[in-house]
C-alpha positions in Angstrom: 78.2 -206.3 -50.0 75.3 -208.0 -51.8 72.8 -205.7 -53.6 70.8 -208.1 -55.8 70.4 -211.8 -54.9 68.6 -214.3 -57.0 68.0 -217.7 -55.4 66.5 -220.9 -56.9 64.7 -218.8 -59.5 62.1 -220.4 -61.7 59.8 -218.3 -63.9 58.4 -219.7 -67.1 61.4 -219.7 -69.4 63.9 -219.3 -66.6 65.1 -222.1 -64.3 67.9 -222.9 -61.8 69.3 -219.4 -61.6 71.3 -218.4 -58.5 73.2 -215.1 -58.7 74.6 -212.6 -56.3 75.4 -209.1 -57.7 77.3 -206.3 -55.9 77.0 -202.5 -56.2 79.2 -200.5 -58.5 79.4 -203.1 -61.2 78.4 -203.4 -64.8 76.9 -206.9 -65.2 75.9 -208.0 -68.7 73.3 -210.7 -69.4 74.3 -212.1 -72.7 72.5 -214.6 -74.9 70.4 -215.3 -78.0 67.0 -213.8 -78.5 64.5 -215.8 -76.5 67.0 -217.1 -74.0 65.3 -215.3 -71.1 67.4 -212.1 -70.8 64.4 -209.7 -70.8 62.4 -211.9 -68.4 65.3 -211.8 -66.0 65.5 -208.0 -66.4 61.8 -207.7 -65.6 62.1 -209.9 -62.5 65.1 -207.8 -61.2 63.2 -204.6 -62.0 60.2 -205.9 -60.0 57.7 -205.8 -62.8 56.6 -209.3 -61.9 57.2 -211.7 -59.0 58.9 -215.0 -59.7 56.8 -218.2 -59.9 59.2 -219.7 -57.4 62.5 -218.7 -55.7 63.5 -215.2 -54.6 64.7 -212.1 -56.4 65.9 -209.7 -53.7 67.1 -206.1 -54.0 68.8 -204.9 -50.8 67.2 -207.8 -49.0 63.7 -207.0 -50.1 61.6 -208.8 -52.7 62.2 -206.9 -56.0 58.5 -206.8 -56.9 57.9 -204.8 -53.6 60.5 -202.1 -54.4 58.7 -199.1 -55.9 61.3 -196.4 -55.6 63.2 -195.6 -58.8 66.1 -194.3 -56.7 66.4 -198.0 -55.7 65.6 -199.8 -58.9 65.0 -198.3 -62.3 64.3 -199.8 -65.7 65.0 -199.1 -69.3 62.6 -201.4 -71.1 63.0 -202.4 -74.8 60.0 -200.2 -75.6 60.7 -196.7 -74.1 57.2 -196.3 -72.5 57.4 -192.5 -72.6 54.4 -190.2 -72.3 54.1 -188.9 -75.9 52.5 -185.6 -74.8 55.3 -184.7 -72.4 58.5 -183.1 -73.6 61.8 -185.0 -73.6 62.9 -183.1 -70.4 59.5 -183.7 -68.7 59.8 -187.5 -69.3 63.4 -187.6 -68.1 62.7 -185.7 -64.8 59.4 -187.4 -64.1 60.9 -189.7 -61.4 62.6 -186.8 -59.6 59.3 -184.8 -59.5 57.3 -187.8 -58.3 59.9 -188.6 -55.6 60.7 -184.9 -54.9 64.4 -185.7 -55.3 67.2 -183.7 -56.8 68.2 -184.9 -60.3 71.2 -184.3 -62.5 70.3 -181.7 -65.2 73.5 -182.4 -67.1 72.2 -185.9 -68.0 70.2 -184.5 -70.9 73.4 -183.0 -72.5 75.5 -186.1 -71.8 73.0 -188.2 -73.7 72.7 -185.7 -76.6 69.2 -184.7 -75.6 69.8 -181.0 -74.8 68.9 -179.7 -78.2 65.5 -181.5 -78.2 64.7 -181.2 -74.5 61.6 -179.0 -75.1 60.3 -181.2 -78.0 57.3 -183.5 -77.3 58.4 -187.2 -77.1 56.0 -188.1 -79.9 58.1 -185.9 -82.3 61.4 -187.6 -81.7 63.1 -190.6 -83.4 63.2 -194.1 -81.9 66.9 -193.6 -81.0 66.1 -190.3 -79.2 63.2 -191.9 -77.4 65.4 -194.7 -76.2 68.0 -192.2 -74.9 65.2 -190.3 -73.2 64.0 -193.4 -71.5 67.6 -194.2 -70.5 68.1 -190.7 -69.0 64.8 -191.3 -67.0 66.2 -194.6 -65.7 69.5 -192.9 -64.6 68.2 -189.5 -63.4 68.1 -190.5 -59.7 71.4 -192.4 -59.8 69.6 -195.5 -58.6 71.1 -198.3 -56.5 70.2 -200.7 -59.4 69.4 -199.9 -63.0 68.2 -202.6 -65.4 68.8 -201.7 -69.0 67.3 -204.0 -71.7 69.2 -203.6 -75.0 70.2 -199.9 -74.4 72.1 -199.6 -77.7 69.6 -201.3 -79.9 68.4 -198.1 -81.7 71.6 -196.1 -81.6 74.1 -195.2 -84.3 77.8 -195.3 -83.5 78.0 -191.7 -82.3 75.1 -192.2 -79.8 76.3 -195.6 -78.6 79.4 -193.9 -77.2 77.1 -191.5 -75.3 75.1 -194.4 -73.9 78.2 -196.3 -72.8 79.6 -193.2 -71.1 76.4 -192.7 -69.2 76.4 -196.3 -68.0 80.0 -196.2 -66.9 79.4 -192.9 -65.1 76.6 -194.3 -62.9 78.6 -197.5 -62.2 81.5 -195.3 -61.0 78.9 -193.5 -58.7 78.0 -196.9 -57.2 75.1 -198.1 -59.2 74.8 -201.8 -60.1 73.9 -201.7 -63.9 72.4 -205.0 -65.2 72.4 -204.8 -69.0 70.8 -207.3 -71.4 72.6 -207.0 -74.7 74.1 -208.5 -77.8 76.3 -205.5 -78.3 80.0 -206.4 -78.1 80.8 -202.8 -77.2 78.8 -203.1 -74.0 80.1 -206.6 -73.3 83.7 -205.4 -73.6 83.1 -202.9 -70.7 81.4 -205.4 -68.4 82.8 -206.3 -65.0 80.9 -209.6 -65.3 79.3 -211.3 -68.2 76.5 -213.8 -67.4 75.6 -216.0 -70.3 71.9 -217.0 -70.4 71.4 -220.2 -72.4 67.9 -221.7 -72.7 66.7 -220.0 -69.6 69.6 -220.7 -67.3 73.1 -219.4 -66.5 
């Protein structure tokens, strides 16, 4: 079964990309800074349409998919509401979509003790894990995670990796842009991005 299909993609720094990605897999986009990993993440997450070619999620153009139960994103900058608590930020997608969420996700990512703290009063690593929990809270069909371990110490990296592998076991396609060999070692598929192509 195909979940994400990328055909004849060209978008500024990206060119000649053709990929088919299946559900329940951890797919790593690996490459140097500036190679196009984040741009490809944004295209799969539907933040922008491609200049040419198609990026399809479940047969639909990715930029037309607006449901976080279908496609979610952990961007490099967490994009949290600083006034909301950690828990309120995490469960925002479930409240907007009126869907059941997994309350245990906070504890699994080490956020339980700070759940009632405003996001503005948390560290960058805590903010990144909060944004990751928000991306995973609906157990989406596809989650796009851009450098999910970048701001984590070793103890918290293991929590992040456990959370990723758990959603993959539940059937989510996780597309992860990373330099981290600990993530790469867990991948079902590694796609090297070199100068905008793979």
